[in-house]
C-alpha positions in Angstrom: 95.9 128.6 94.7 97.9 127.5 97.7 101.5 126.9 97.3 102.9 123.3 97.9 104.4 124.5 101.1 101.1 126.0 102.3 99.4 122.7 101.5 102.1 120.7 103.3 101.7 122.8 106.4 97.9 122.5 106.3 98.2 118.7 106.1 101.1 118.6 108.5 103.8 116.7 106.5 107.4 117.1 107.5 108.2 118.1 103.9 107.0 121.6 104.7 108.3 124.6 106.7 105.8 124.6 109.6 105.5 120.9 110.7 104.6 120.5 114.4 106.7 117.4 114.8 110.4 117.2 115.8 111.7 117.5 112.2 110.8 119.8 109.4 112.6 120.0 106.1 111.1 122.6 103.8 111.6 120.5 100.7 108.2 121.8 99.4 109.8 125.1 98.5 112.2 123.3 96.2 109.5 121.1 94.8 107.1 123.9 94.1 109.5 125.7 91.9 110.2 122.5 89.8 106.7 121.1 89.7 104.5 124.2 89.1 104.6 123.7 85.3 103.0 120.3 85.9 100.3 121.4 88.3 97.3 121.4 85.9 98.5 118.5 83.7 97.3 114.8 83.9 100.5 113.5 85.2 101.5 110.3 86.9 103.5 110.5 90.1 104.8 107.9 92.6 105.6 108.4 96.2 107.4 105.7 98.2 106.7 105.9 101.9 103.3 107.4 102.8 102.7 106.2 106.4 104.2 108.6 108.8 105.3 106.9 112.0 102.8 107.3 114.8 100.0 108.3 112.5 97.4 106.7 110.2 99.4 108.2 107.3 98.2 109.8 104.1 99.4 113.3 105.0 101.5 113.9 101.9 99.0 112.2 99.7 96.4 114.8 100.7 99.0 117.5 99.9 99.6 116.0 96.4 95.8 115.6 95.9 95.2 119.3 96.5 98.2 120.4 94.5 97.7 118.3 91.4 94.0 118.4 90.6 94.4 116.2 87.4 97.1 113.8 88.5 97.0 110.1 89.1 98.8 109.5 92.4 100.5 106.2 92.9 101.8 105.1 96.3 104.0 102.4 97.7 104.6 101.4 101.3 105.5 98.4 103.4 102.6 99.2 105.7 99.1 98.4 104.5 97.6 101.7 103.4 95.1 100.3 101.0 92.3 102.3 102.6 93.3 105.4 100.7 92.2 103.8 97.4 88.5 103.7 98.4 88.3 106.7 100.8 86.0 109.3 99.3 88.3 112.2 100.1 90.8 110.9 97.6 88.3 111.0 94.7 89.5 107.7 93.2 92.8 109.3 92.1 95.1 107.5 94.5 96.4 104.0 93.9 98.3 101.9 96.5 100.7 98.9 96.3 102.0 97.3 99.5 105.6 96.2 99.0 109.1 96.2 100.3 111.5 98.8 98.8 114.5 96.5 99.6 113.1 93.9 97.2 113.6 94.6 93.5 110.9 92.1 92.5 108.3 93.9 94.7 109.0 97.1 92.9 108.8 95.4 89.5 105.4 94.0 90.5 104.3 97.4 91.6 105.2 99.0 88.2 103.4 96.2 86.3 100.3 96.6 88.5 100.3 100.4 87.9 100.2 99.9 84.2 103.8 99.7 83.1 103.8 103.5 82.3 106.6 105.8 83.4 106.1 108.5 86.0 106.7 112.2 85.6 108.4 112.1 88.9 109.1 109.8 91.9 109.6 110.8 95.5 111.4 108.3 97.7 110.6 108.8 101.4 110.8 105.3 102.6 112.9 103.6 105.3 115.9 106.0 104.8 118.2 103.0 105.1 121.2 103.5 102.8 120.9 100.0 101.2 117.2 100.5 100.6 117.7 103.9 99.1 120.3 102.6 96.6 118.2 99.5 95.6 115.1 101.7 95.1 117.0 104.2 93.0 118.5 101.5 90.8 115.1 99.8 90.3 112.8 102.8 90.1 114.9 105.3 88.1 114.2 103.5 84.8 110.5 104.2 85.5 111.0 108.0 85.4 110.2 109.8 82.1 112.9 111.5 80.2 113.6 114.9 81.8 111.6 113.8 84.8 112.7 113.9 88.4 113.6 111.4 91.2 113.6 113.1 94.6 115.5 111.1 97.2 114.6 112.6 100.6 116.2 112.7 104.1 119.8 112.0 103.3 122.1 112.7 106.3 124.9 115.2 105.6 128.3 114.0 106.9 129.5 115.8 110.0 126.1 117.4 110.5 123.9 116.5 113.6 120.6 114.6 112.8 117.6 113.7 114.8 117.0 110.3 113.3 118.7 107.8 111.1 122.1 108.4 109.5 122.7 107.3 105.9 125.9 109.3 105.1 126.9 106.6 102.5 124.0 107.8 100.3 125.3 111.4 100.3 128.9 110.1 99.6 127.7 108.0 96.7 125.8 110.8 95.1 128.5 113.3 95.8 131.0 111.0 94.1 128.9 110.9 91.0 128.7 114.7 91.0 132.5 115.0 91.2 133.6 112.2 89.0 130.6 111.2 86.7 131.0 107.6 88.0 128.2 105.8 89.8 129.5 103.2 92.2 127.8 101.4 95.1 128.4 98.1 96.7 124.7 97.2 96.8 124.2 97.6 93.1 125.3 95.5 90.2 127.6 96.8 87.4 124.6 96.9 85.1 122.6 99.0 87.5 125.5 101.4 88.1 126.1 101.8 84.4 122.4 102.5 83.8 122.4 105.3 86.4 125.7 106.6 85.2 124.4 106.8 81.6 120.9 108.1 82.4 121.4 110.7 85.1 121.5 114.2 83.7 122.1 116.0 86.9 122.1 115.6 90.7 121.6 118.5 93.1 121.9 118.0 96.8 119.8 120.6 98.7 120.0 120.9 102.5 116.8 121.2 104.5 115.9 124.2 106.5 117.5 122.5 109.6 120.7 121.9 107.8 120.6 118.3 109.0 119.3 116.3 106.1 119.1 117.0 102.3 117.1 116.0 99.4 118.7 114.8 96.2 117.1 116.2 93.0 118.0 113.7 90.3 117.1 114.7 86.8 116.9 112.0 84.1 118.3 112.5 80.6 
């Protein structure tokens, strides 16, 4: 079977090591190691942000479809990507909700629409705006299963050059939790911060292969 990185490169997502666009991350090497035990299981996964700028989107969804043969793949984007639900290539295993990741109620409606069942893991690859990343983490992390993962992609590393958006505040917020065990962010309520503080088991910040951005691997207790 192909590795996740091989599939990423075949379907040309920037998560892989051989993306033809201006930015490639190599997150798939990390994901493959963590997710291989789930590969043949009937899991539920959610990806936020599936429409790559300048394309029709769906690249990463094809990667997940080929990697997880028995998974139900749930997707969320502000752009209308509903065509993936009925396209024959996705075998009826992909479900889509159009919503705004900066709107808590939109994500609640999404979770209810998708059956109110927790996900084995969530990947957040949306707008990359710091405020949106924090709101999404606070709202979506409760929807992750115990011992599951929340992958927060494309966090800029302070003092490192980047090709696109900067969101250093996200790195600083997560690094502060790693160092102090306290979760604090101005965009979140005390209740949301306390939930994250009490339910995050571990955070690992892993730089991409360009040493520009990183992915946060957040494990739930």
